C-alpha positions, 0 to 999 in steps of 0.5 A, a space after each residue: 499500499 505504501 508503495 502505491 502512495 510512493 508511486 502516485 506522489 512520484 506522479 504528482 510531483 513529476 506533472 507538477 515540475 513538467 506543468 512549471 517547466 512547460 507552462 506558456 509565458 503569461 499574457 503580460 510577459 509574452 506582450 512584453 518580449 513580443 517585438 513591436 513596429 518601431 522597437 530595436 531589433 537587437 541590444 549592443 554595447 557601445 564603444 567609445 567612437 573616434 575619428 572617421 568613425 565618428 564623422 560617419 556616426 553623424 552621416 549613419 544617424 542623418 541618412 540611415 538610421 531611420 531604417 536602420 536605427 540608432 547605432 545600427 540596431 535595426 527597426 522593427 518594421 523599417 530595417 534589419 540591424 546592421 550589428 548583427 553576424 549576417 554582416 560580419 566583413 567575411 560575409 558581407 564586405 565592406 564593398 557590399 555596403 558601398 554597393 548597397 548605398 549607390 545601388 540599393 539591394 533586394 531584400 534577401 537576408 530579412 523581410 523588409 522588401 528592398 533597399 533603395 539607393 541612398 542618394 547624396 553620399 559620397 564613397 568617401 562618405 560611405 567608408 567612414 559609416 563603414 568604419 563606424 558600423 565596424 566599430 560597433 561590430 568589433 565591440 559585440 564580437 562580430 568580426 
């Protein structure tokens, strides 16, 4: 008889543990963690920005941040984060950024649609933006 109660008790403890572990998140928590349009897509560590990268930061904030977010963290519903492993130098070399700005780029990694060309930026200005992006990437382990 004692073994029967021990088995029932063990099953109850296992069932409670499984419920606690596997239960869905409460509605409040799920709503807080779900990305909403306009929110940053990644959290980053900002390094000190100096020299050409600081000039690139100002250019980026004026020409790119509406879609790619302040500090290139992306914007839900607008544009992807550039501080992301997809944009590491071995996959998207500096020239790919130059070409994207000059000619636009077809959507291929993200579902934001095609990126139009960015008017009014020189190759030199884009190079400084790239310096800025690469500084943040390195500070976040993207090499």
